[in-house]
C-alpha positions as CSV (number, residue, x, y, z in Angstrom):
1,H,-3.2,30.0,-7.8
2,I,-2.2,29.2,-4.2
3,I,-4.7,29.3,-1.3
4,N,-3.3,29.3,2.3
5,V,-5.7,27.6,4.8
6,L,-4.6,30.2,7.4
7,D,-6.4,32.8,5.3
8,Y,-9.6,30.9,5.8
9,G,-9.3,30.7,9.6
10,A,-7.4,27.4,10.1
11,Q,-5.4,27.5,13.4
12,G,-3.2,24.4,13.3
13,D,-2.8,24.6,17.1
14,G,-3.7,20.9,17.9
15,E,-6.9,22.0,19.6
16,T,-9.2,23.9,17.2
17,D,-11.4,22.0,14.8
18,D,-10.1,23.2,11.5
19,T,-12.4,21.1,9.3
20,L,-14.6,23.9,8.1
21,A,-11.8,26.3,7.4
22,I,-9.8,23.8,5.4
23,Q,-12.9,22.6,3.5
24,N,-13.8,26.2,2.7
25,A,-10.3,26.7,1.3
26,I,-10.7,23.6,-0.8
27,N,-14.1,24.7,-2.0
28,E,-12.9,28.2,-3.0
29,C,-9.8,26.9,-4.7
30,P,-10.1,27.2,-8.5
31,M,-9.6,24.2,-10.7
32,H,-5.9,23.2,-11.0
33,G,-5.0,25.5,-8.1
34,T,-3.2,24.7,-4.8
35,V,-4.4,24.5,-1.3
36,Y,-1.4,25.0,1.0
37,I,-1.4,23.8,4.6
38,P,1.6,25.2,6.4
39,F,3.0,22.9,9.1
40,F,4.5,24.5,12.2
41,G,4.8,21.4,14.4
42,T,1.2,21.1,15.8
43,A,-1.7,19.4,14.1
44,Y,-4.7,20.7,12.3
45,I,-7.7,18.9,13.8
46,I,-10.3,17.7,11.2
47,T,-13.0,15.1,10.8
48,S,-13.1,14.5,7.0
49,L,-12.1,16.5,3.9
50,Y,-13.7,16.2,0.5
51,I,-11.9,17.0,-2.8
52,D,-14.4,17.2,-5.7
53,K,-12.3,18.9,-8.3
54,P,-8.8,18.8,-9.8
55,I,-6.6,20.6,-7.3
56,R,-3.4,20.1,-5.3
57,L,-3.5,19.7,-1.5
58,V,0.0,20.1,-0.2
59,S,2.0,20.9,3.0
60,N,5.6,21.6,3.8
61,Y,5.8,18.2,5.7
62,T,9.1,16.4,5.0
63,G,8.2,12.9,6.2
64,Y,10.8,12.9,8.9
65,E,10.5,13.6,12.6
66,I,13.7,15.5,13.3
67,D,13.4,15.3,17.1
68,T,12.8,11.6,17.3
69,G,14.6,10.4,14.2
70,I,11.5,8.4,13.3
71,I,9.7,8.4,10.0
72,G,6.1,8.9,11.1
73,M,3.7,11.2,12.8
74,D,4.1,11.8,16.5
75,T,2.9,15.3,15.4
76,P,0.9,14.8,12.2
77,V,-0.1,17.6,9.8
78,L,-3.8,16.4,10.0
79,Q,-5.3,14.8,13.0
80,S,-8.6,13.2,12.1
81,T,-11.2,12.6,14.8
82,A,-13.4,10.5,12.4
83,T,-14.7,7.2,13.7
84,G,-16.0,4.1,12.2
85,H,-15.7,3.5,8.4
86,T,-14.9,7.1,7.7
87,F,-11.9,8.4,5.8
88,A,-9.9,11.4,6.7
89,I,-9.6,12.5,3.1
90,Y,-12.0,11.6,0.2
91,I,-10.7,12.1,-3.3
92,R,-13.7,12.2,-5.7
93,S,-12.4,13.9,-8.8
94,Y,-9.9,13.3,-11.6
95,G,-6.6,15.2,-11.5
96,V,-6.2,15.5,-7.8
97,T,-2.7,15.7,-6.2
98,V,-2.1,15.1,-2.5
99,E,1.5,15.4,-1.3
100,N,3.7,16.2,1.6
101,L,1.1,15.3,4.3
102,S,1.0,13.2,7.4
103,I,-2.4,12.0,8.7
104,K,-3.2,10.4,12.0
105,T,-6.6,8.8,12.6
106,S,-8.3,6.1,14.5
107,A,-10.5,5.3,11.5
108,F,-9.5,5.2,7.8
109,G,-6.9,7.2,5.9
110,I,-7.4,8.3,2.2
111,S,-10.1,7.1,-0.2
112,C,-9.8,7.5,-3.9
113,D,-13.5,7.1,-4.7
114,T,-14.5,5.1,-7.8
115,Q,-17.9,6.7,-8.3
116,L,-16.5,9.8,-10.0
117,M,-13.7,7.9,-11.6
118,P,-10.5,9.3,-10.0
119,R,-8.3,9.5,-13.1
120,F,-4.8,11.0,-13.1
121,T,-4.6,10.9,-9.3
122,I,-1.2,11.6,-7.7
123,I,-0.5,10.8,-4.0
124,R,3.1,11.4,-3.1
125,N,5.2,11.6,0.1
126,V,2.2,10.9,2.5
127,S,2.3,9.1,5.8
128,I,-0.9,7.6,7.3
129,D,-1.1,6.3,10.8
130,C,-4.4,4.5,11.6
131,T,-3.4,4.1,15.3
132,A,-4.3,0.5,15.6
133,P,-5.6,-2.3,13.3
134,S,-9.3,-2.4,14.1
135,G,-12.7,-2.4,12.5
136,G,-11.3,-3.3,9.1
137,N,-9.6,0.1,8.8
138,I,-7.7,0.9,5.6
139,G,-4.7,3.2,5.1
140,L,-5.1,3.9,1.4
141,F,-8.1,2.8,-0.6
142,A,-7.6,3.2,-4.4
143,N,-10.7,2.3,-6.4
144,D,-10.7,2.3,-10.2
145,C,-7.8,4.6,-10.5
146,F,-6.5,5.1,-14.0
147,L,-3.1,6.5,-15.1
148,S,-2.4,7.3,-11.5
149,T,0.8,7.6,-9.4
150,F,1.2,6.5,-5.8
151,E,4.7,7.3,-4.5
152,R,6.4,7.2,-1.1
153,I,3.3,6.4,0.9
154,T,3.7,4.8,4.3
155,V,0.8,3.2,6.2
156,Y,1.0,2.2,9.9
157,H,-1.3,0.3,12.2
158,A,-4.2,-0.5,9.8
159,D,-6.0,-3.8,9.2
160,R,-5.2,-3.4,5.5
161,G,-2.4,-1.1,4.6
162,F,-3.3,-0.7,1.0
163,Y,-6.6,-1.9,-0.5
164,I,-6.6,-1.5,-4.3
165,Y,-9.7,-2.6,-6.2
166,T,-9.6,-2.4,-9.9
167,G,-7.8,0.3,-12.0
168,T,-5.6,0.5,-15.0
169,S,-2.1,1.7,-15.9
170,S,-1.1,2.9,-12.4
171,T,2.2,2.7,-10.5
172,Y,2.8,2.2,-6.8
173,T,6.4,3.1,-6.0
174,N,8.3,3.1,-2.7
175,C,5.2,2.3,-0.7
176,W,5.4,0.7,2.7
177,A,2.9,-1.0,5.0
178,R,4.2,-1.4,8.6
179,D,2.7,-2.9,11.7
180,C,-0.5,-3.7,9.8
181,T,-2.6,-6.9,9.8
182,S,-2.0,-7.3,6.0
183,G,0.1,-5.2,3.6
184,F,-1.2,-4.9,0.1
185,D,-4.6,-6.3,-0.9
186,V,-5.1,-6.0,-4.7
187,A,-8.0,-7.1,-6.9
188,K,-8.8,-6.7,-10.6
189,L,-5.9,-4.4,-11.3
190,Y,-4.7,-4.2,-14.9
191,Y,-1.4,-3.2,-16.6
192,S,0.1,-1.8,-13.4
193,S,3.2,-2.1,-11.3
194,F,4.5,-2.2,-7.7
195,I,8.1,-1.1,-7.6
196,N,10.3,-1.0,-4.5
197,C,7.3,-1.7,-2.2
198,C,7.7,-3.3,1.2
199,A,5.6,-4.9,3.9
200,D,7.0,-5.1,7.4
201,S,6.0,-6.3,10.8
202,L,2.7,-7.8,9.7
203,H,0.2,-10.3,11.2
204,S,-1.0,-11.8,7.9
205,Y,0.0,-11.9,4.2
206,A,2.3,-9.2,2.7
207,F,0.8,-9.1,-0.8
208,R,-2.4,-10.7,-2.1
209,F,-3.3,-10.3,-5.8
210,Y,-6.7,-11.6,-7.1
211,Q,-7.8,-11.5,-10.8
212,C,-5.1,-9.1,-11.9
213,L,-3.9,-8.9,-15.5
214,S,-0.4,-7.9,-16.7
215,T,0.6,-6.7,-13.2
216,S,4.2,-6.7,-11.9
217,M,6.0,-6.7,-8.6
218,I,9.5,-5.4,-9.1
219,N,12.2,-5.2,-6.3
220,C,9.6,-5.7,-3.6
221,G,10.2,-7.1,-0.1
222,H,8.7,-8.6,2.9
223,E,10.3,-8.4,6.3
224,T,9.3,-9.3,9.9
225,N,5.9,-10.7,10.9
226,D,4.8,-11.4,14.4
227,G,5.3,-15.2,14.3
228,A,2.2,-15.7,16.5
229,S,0.8,-18.1,13.9
230,Y,2.1,-19.3,10.6
231,N,0.3,-17.6,7.7
232,F,-1.0,-19.5,4.7
233,A,1.3,-17.6,2.4
234,A,3.3,-14.4,2.5
235,V,2.4,-13.7,-1.2
236,V,-0.8,-14.9,-2.8
237,I,-1.4,-14.7,-6.5
238,A,-4.8,-16.0,-7.3
239,E,-6.7,-16.1,-10.7
240,C,-4.2,-13.7,-12.3
241,S,-2.7,-13.8,-15.7
242,A,0.6,-12.5,-17.2
243,F,1.8,-11.7,-13.7
244,R,5.4,-11.0,-12.7
245,C,6.7,-11.4,-9.2
246,E,10.1,-10.2,-8.0
247,I,10.4,-10.2,-4.2
248,E,12.8,-10.9,-1.3
249,M,11.7,-12.4,2.0
250,T,14.0,-12.2,4.9
251,P,14.7,-15.0,7.4
252,D,12.5,-13.5,10.1
253,V,9.3,-14.0,8.1
254,Q,7.4,-17.0,9.3
255,T,4.8,-18.5,7.0
256,T,3.6,-21.8,5.8
257,N,4.2,-21.1,2.1
258,G,6.4,-18.4,0.7
259,I,4.5,-17.7,-2.5
260,Y,1.1,-19.3,-3.3
261,V,0.0,-19.4,-7.0
262,A,-3.4,-20.3,-8.4
263,S,-3.0,-18.5,-11.7
264,S,-1.8,-18.9,-15.3
265,N,1.3,-17.4,-16.9
266,V,3.1,-16.3,-13.7
267,L,6.8,-15.4,-13.9
268,L,8.8,-15.6,-10.7
269,T,12.1,-13.9,-11.4
270,N,15.0,-12.7,-9.2
271,C,13.2,-13.9,-6.1
272,L,15.2,-14.5,-2.9
273,C,13.1,-16.4,-0.4
274,N,14.9,-16.8,3.0
275,A,11.7,-17.0,5.0
276,T,11.1,-19.6,7.6
277,H,8.8,-22.4,6.3
278,P,8.2,-25.0,8.9
279,S,6.0,-27.3,6.9
280,G,5.3,-25.7,3.6
281,D,7.0,-24.8,0.3
282,M,8.8,-21.8,-1.1
283,V,6.3,-21.9,-4.0
284,A,3.0,-23.7,-3.8
285,G,0.4,-23.8,-6.5
286,D,-2.9,-25.5,-7.4
287,N,-3.1,-28.1,-10.1
288,G,-3.1,-26.3,-13.4
289,A,-1.0,-23.4,-12.2
290,L,1.5,-22.3,-14.9
291,I,4.6,-21.0,-13.3
292,N,7.9,-20.0,-14.9
293,V,10.8,-19.6,-12.6
294,F,13.9,-17.8,-13.6
295,S,17.0,-16.8,-11.6
296,C,15.5,-17.4,-8.1
297,S,17.2,-18.4,-4.9
298,F,15.4,-20.6,-2.4
299,P,17.9,-21.5,0.3
300,G,16.9,-24.1,2.9
301,N,13.6,-25.7,1.9
302,N,14.0,-25.8,-1.9
303,K,10.7,-27.0,-3.0
304,I,8.1,-26.1,-5.6
305,R,4.8,-27.9,-5.2
306,I,2.1,-27.9,-7.8
307,G,-0.9,-29.9,-6.5
308,N,0.5,-33.2,-5.4
309,N,3.7,-32.9,-7.5
310,V,6.8,-31.7,-5.6
311,Y,9.9,-30.4,-7.5
312,N,13.1,-30.2,-5.5
313,Y,16.0,-27.9,-6.4
314,N,19.4,-28.3,-4.9
315,Q,21.0,-25.3,-6.5
316,S,20.4,-21.7,-5.8
317,F,19.8,-20.6,-9.3
318,F,18.0,-22.2,-12.1
319,A,16.8,-20.8,-15.4
320,S,13.7,-21.1,-17.6
321,T,12.1,-23.9,-15.6
322,Q,8.4,-24.4,-16.1
323,V,6.6,-26.6,-13.7
């Protein structure tokens, strides 16, 4: 069953407040139905939308601005006028799919709310522009998501691009945080993966993981930061266990430490760390950190430091070394 928001009075003319029309379409949509937002090049003005049942919210947005050649939202599908700590879209049900949308807001982007346990959530091919990092704004907030898929999501200009707090057996694939203060802030996530994700043009850390279990970063990357001040670390892995990290950092990343580990059973594999480290180490860890390094390349400053112990490597690749 497909419901077109135009049939409920939405205008999509960049001027009319279409919040009520689109919300009515969502409310009238039967479970497992589809709410369709046709995009003609001008935005639908909204404050916030609430999805409280398993439906699909989709548009014909392609994720590419043909006129400018820029991936982004000079003309978004949804233009939110929300302010403060208010999200443009709240997902508060299991089985919700949001795809092919672009959102522009000066507040927060999308919230997958934990209170009604958003299981089986799918967010795919979505761009979120928070306009400017301010007030702790978040592009995507995923809270206690279970068996969920987040794919091809781009967040611009947020304090935290992705804030992920707890959840199980979920995947984040081809996600990108750009021009944000920090990229991916992840806590208490279990049995989940970040695949082909990137953080670019940041002002703080790219990835921070805290108390995660059996979580992996695979083929991830970190590119330019602003260089205004050297960050504590580009990647922070704290109080995690059974964690796998596979990342490339380019030479234009400036940070004190490349990867900081305060965890047990961490595997660094296929890492290429070309970042600029003026005073720190490619890998730093607290005393008691258990790190296994396999097939990594640390050109330039080839040091691993655990507490007060420094391990120097003069070769690009070394295998099965535990320090």
